[in-house]
C-alpha positions as CSV (number, residue, x, y, z in Angstrom):
1,S,269.4,-1.1,212.7
2,R,268.3,-3.5,215.3
3,I,271.8,-3.7,216.8
4,E,271.9,-0.3,216.7
5,R,268.1,-0.2,218.7
6,L,269.9,-2.7,221.0
7,E,272.6,-0.4,222.2
8,Q,270.7,3.2,222.4
9,R,268.5,0.6,225.1
10,G,271.4,0.1,227.5
11,I,271.0,-4.0,226.5
12,I,274.5,-3.7,224.4
13,A,276.9,-2.3,226.6
14,G,280.3,-3.1,224.6
15,Y,281.7,-5.9,222.8
16,G,284.3,-8.3,223.9
17,V,287.0,-10.6,221.8
18,R,287.6,-14.1,221.9
19,L,291.2,-15.3,220.8
20,S,291.6,-18.4,219.1
21,P,292.6,-21.5,220.6
22,D,296.1,-21.5,218.8
23,Y,297.0,-18.4,221.0
24,E,295.7,-19.0,223.8
25,Q,297.2,-22.5,223.6
26,G,301.0,-20.4,223.8
27,L,299.8,-18.5,227.1
28,V,301.1,-19.4,230.4
29,R,297.2,-18.5,232.6
30,A,297.3,-18.4,236.2
31,H,295.1,-17.7,239.0
32,V,296.5,-15.0,241.5
33,L,294.7,-15.3,245.1
34,L,295.0,-11.3,246.7
35,T,295.1,-10.8,250.6
36,V,295.7,-6.6,250.3
37,T,295.4,-4.3,253.0
38,P,292.1,-2.5,253.0
39,K,292.4,1.2,253.2
40,L,294.9,0.4,249.7
41,A,292.6,-1.8,248.4
42,D,291.9,1.1,245.7
43,K,295.4,1.6,244.7
44,V,296.3,-2.2,244.0
45,V,293.0,-2.2,241.9
46,R,294.7,1.3,239.9
47,S,297.9,-0.3,239.8
48,L,296.5,-3.9,238.8
49,Q,294.5,-2.5,235.9
50,A,297.8,-0.8,234.6
51,L,299.5,-4.4,233.9
52,P,298.5,-5.7,230.0
53,P,298.6,-9.3,231.5
54,V,295.6,-8.8,234.2
55,R,292.6,-10.4,232.3
56,T,290.1,-10.1,235.3
57,L,290.1,-9.2,238.5
58,H,287.5,-10.1,241.4
59,S,286.5,-9.4,244.6
60,V,285.8,-12.1,246.8
61,S,284.7,-13.2,250.3
62,G,287.1,-15.8,252.2
63,N,290.8,-16.0,253.5
64,F,291.4,-13.7,250.6
65,D,290.4,-10.8,248.9
66,M,291.2,-10.7,245.0
67,I,291.9,-13.4,242.2
68,V,293.3,-11.9,239.4
69,I,293.3,-14.2,236.5
70,V,296.6,-13.2,234.4
71,D,298.0,-14.7,230.7
72,A,301.7,-14.6,230.0
73,P,303.6,-15.8,226.7
74,S,305.8,-17.8,229.2
75,I,306.7,-19.4,232.8
76,R,309.8,-16.7,233.1
77,D,307.5,-14.0,232.6
78,L,304.9,-15.4,234.5
79,D,307.4,-15.5,237.4
80,S,308.2,-11.6,237.0
81,L,304.9,-10.6,236.9
82,L,303.7,-12.3,240.1
83,D,306.9,-11.0,241.9
84,Q,305.8,-7.4,240.4
85,I,302.1,-8.4,242.5
86,G,303.8,-9.1,245.5
87,A,305.6,-6.5,245.7
88,M,302.5,-3.4,244.9
89,D,302.0,-1.5,247.9
90,G,298.9,-3.1,249.9
91,V,299.3,-6.4,248.8
92,E,300.2,-8.4,252.0
93,R,300.1,-12.4,250.8
94,T,299.5,-13.7,247.1
95,S,298.8,-17.6,246.5
96,S,299.0,-18.5,242.7
97,S,297.9,-21.5,240.1
98,I,298.7,-21.8,237.1
99,I,295.9,-23.3,235.3
100,L,297.0,-26.7,233.4
101,S,293.8,-26.8,230.7
102,T,290.2,-26.1,231.4
103,R,287.4,-28.3,231.6
104,I,284.4,-25.6,231.0
105,D,284.6,-22.6,229.2
106,R,280.9,-21.5,228.6
């Protein structure tokens, strides 16, 4: 009942899933930096939201407008996903980095 009260008070807004290290070890994860056309930013967000491999999307300041964290089961799938993201209407430029290892995850 304590958890229920925390939910009702809005302290707990939802729940998440932490994937097992064995499953995650088989995935190829990458950071994709995007420069987007300002007037099409909402369209880019909706397009990215529709892609299941997109794990996280951040708006950022600096040389790029967004950082997308993606997971793919293979390099081939990641390559295809990056092509798909780069071809989206409103995406002007991308730069991607494959994550080799995670040193800290809090």
